[in-house]
N, C-alpha and C positions, 0 to 999 in steps of 0.2 A: 042879633042876626049876623053881624059882622064877625063875631067870635066863632059862630057855627060855620060860617063860610070859610074862615081860615082853617078851622079844624078839618073840614071836609077836604079842603085843598091839600092840607098836610097829609091826610089819610090817603088821598088819591095819589099823592106823590110817593108815599110809602109803598102803596100797592103797586104803582107803576114801576117803582124802583125794584120792588120784589119780583115783579113779572119780568122786568128787564134782566134782573140778576139770574132768575131761573132760566130765562131763554139763553142768556150768555153761558150759564153753567151747562145747560143742555147742549148748546152748540159746541162748547169746549169739550164736553164728554164725547160728542160726536166726532170732533176733530181728533181727540185722543184715541178713540176706537179706530178711526180711519188710519191714524198714525201707527197704532199697534198692528192693524191689519197689514199696512204697508211694510212695517218692520218685519212682521212674520213672513210676508211674501218675499221680502228682500233676503231674509235669512234662509228661507227655503231655496230661493234661487241661488244664493251664494253656496249653500250646501250642494246643490245639484252641480253648480259650476266647479266646486271643489272636487266633487266626485268625478266629473269629467276630466278635470286636470289630473287627478290621481290616476285615472284610467290611462290617460294619454302618457303620463310619466311612466307608469308601469309598462305600457307598450313600448315606449322609447327605451326603457332599461332592457326589456326583453329583446328588442331589435338590436340594441347595442351589444348585448351579450352574444346574440347570434352572429353579429358582424365580427366580433372579436374571435369567436369560435371558427368562423369561416376563414378569417385571416390566418389563424394558426394552422388550419387544414391546408390552406393554400401554401403557406410556408413549408409545411411538411411535404406537400406534393412537389414543390420546387426542389427540395433537397433530394427526394426520392427520384424525381426525373433526372436530376443532375447525376445521381449515382448510376441510374440506368444508362444514361448517355455514355458514362465512362465505361461501364461494362460492355455496352454495345461496341464502342470503339475498340476496347480490348479484344472482344471476340472477333471483330473484323480483322484486327492485326493477326490474331491467332489463325484465322481462316486463310489469310494471305500467306502466313508462314507454313501452314499445313499444305496448301496448294503447291508452294515452292518445294516443300519436302517430298510431296508425292511425285513431283516432276523429277526430283533427284533420285527417288527410290528406284525408278526404272533404270536410270543410268547405273546406280550402284549394283542393282541386280544383274545387269549385263556384265559388270566387272567382277562381281563376287562369285558367280557360277564357275568361270574358269579357274578362279583361285581355289575353290573347294575341290574341284576335280584334281587339280595338281596336288592339293594337300592329301587327298585320299591315295593317289598314286605314290606320293612320298611315304605315306604311312605303310602302304603295302610293301614297298622296298625295304623300309626299316625293319618290319616284322620278319621279312625273308632273311635278312642279314643278322637278326638278333638271335639270342639263344632260343632253342626250340622248346619253349615251355608253353603250355596251354595252346598248342598249335591250332586245334580245331576251333576253340572258342574265339581266338583272335582272327583266324581266317574267316569265320562266319560273320564276325563284326564288320570286317572290311567288305564282304560280299553284300551285307545288308546296306551299307553306306552307298555302294555303287548302285544297287537297285533303287534306293531312295532317290538318288539324283535324277532318275528317269521318270519319277512320279510327278504328275502335274498337280495332284491334290495336296502336296506338301509345300507349305510356305517356305520361301527362301530363308527366313529367319529360323524356322525349325530345322531346316537342313544344316544351316551353319552351326546351330546349337548341338546337333547330333555329331557333327564332325569334330567340334571342339571337345565334346564329351569323350569321344574315342581317343583323342590325343591325351586328355587328362587321365584316362584309364592307363594308357601306356606309360605316362609319366609316373603314376603311382606305383607301377611295378618296380621302379628303380629304388624305392625307399620302403619296401615292405618285405616280409618274410612269409613264405607260403608253403604248405604241404598239400599234395594231391596225388591221387592214384592214377596209374596208366600202364600201358603195355610197352615193353622195350625188347628188341631183339638182343639176346645174349647167347653167344656161341651158336648162332644160327637158329635159335628157338625163341619165340616170343614168350616173355615171362611178365607176370604182373609185379610191378614194383611201386614204391612210393618215391615220388620226386620231392626234393627239397630245393626251393628257390630262395636264395638270399639276395634280395634286390636284383641287380644285374651283375653282381659280383661273381656269384657261383651258382651252378645248377648241378645238383647231385642226385643220385638215386640210391636206393637200397632195396634189396629183395625182401619179400615178406618174412622169410626166415632169418633175415639179417646176416645171411652167410656171404653175401657179395654186395659191394657198393662201388660206385664210380662217379666220375665228374665229367662235365662237358668241357672239351678243349676248344677254345675259341679259334685257335690257330689251325688245328687240323679239322675243325668242325665235325667232331665225332666224340662219343663218350669213351672215356678211358677208365679202366678198372683201377680201383684203389686197393691198397693192401689192407689187411685186417686191423692195422693200427688206427685206422680212421673210423672203425665200426662204431665205437662208443660215441664219438663226436657227431657222426651223422645221425645216430639214433637220438641223441640229445637234441640236435637241431630240429628233427622231425617232431619231437614232443613239445619243444618250445613253439614251433609254428602252429601246432594244434592246440596251444594254450594249456597243455598238460603240465608244463613246467614254467617257472618264471624266467624272463629273459636273462640270459647269462652269456659269458664269453664262449665262443666257438672257435676251435682250431681246425681249419680246413685249408686245403691247398688252393691257391689262387693263380690262375694263368697270367703270365706277364706278357703284355702286348706292346708292340713297338708303336 
């Protein structure tokens, strides 16, 4: 009986140990499952946190990039504004200079008008004392200048330009050769002749049939007839002036003035 009791005790102990071991294993498995669940939960939370961190980092990068872009725009605007301020300052200086110039223009205009009138009168006297070539054309030019001076719709600058242009035309007469047709009293009868102007050195004429020719005498202020020895030279000069011959030496009389 004692042996049986010992065996039962041993069996019970084995069964108890087995039950305890199973319970322990079951409890350990439960702990492991809970640990796995916790680990999974932690990993998922970590992933979510990482996603949030990544989103925040991306937002920060985007905001930083925007900030840098804004800084560049601000820098560009500062440079642009600085340039604009310089331009505005320069324009203000130009406006001040322009206003001062406008004030001076009225003074200059008051001074230049009498000057132009004197210039026209001087030009008229010069033409009257000069050799009598293109008389109608030159007198009409002076008459036009006088009429222009009375016109209010012509700017002073244009008036001055026209006066200077007339002076330039008169100056050009002194260094050019020219041929033109006209009427001249000869022996009490007007005849059609060709005039030859050689600068302001000589003014000659020749009839259409080349039978008579003459020259303007600056001292007597009248035309004097030349003998037939000058016929060829006058004809040659007329053809040169008309560009029918190449420029060449001409032999014509020249009045000596004191």
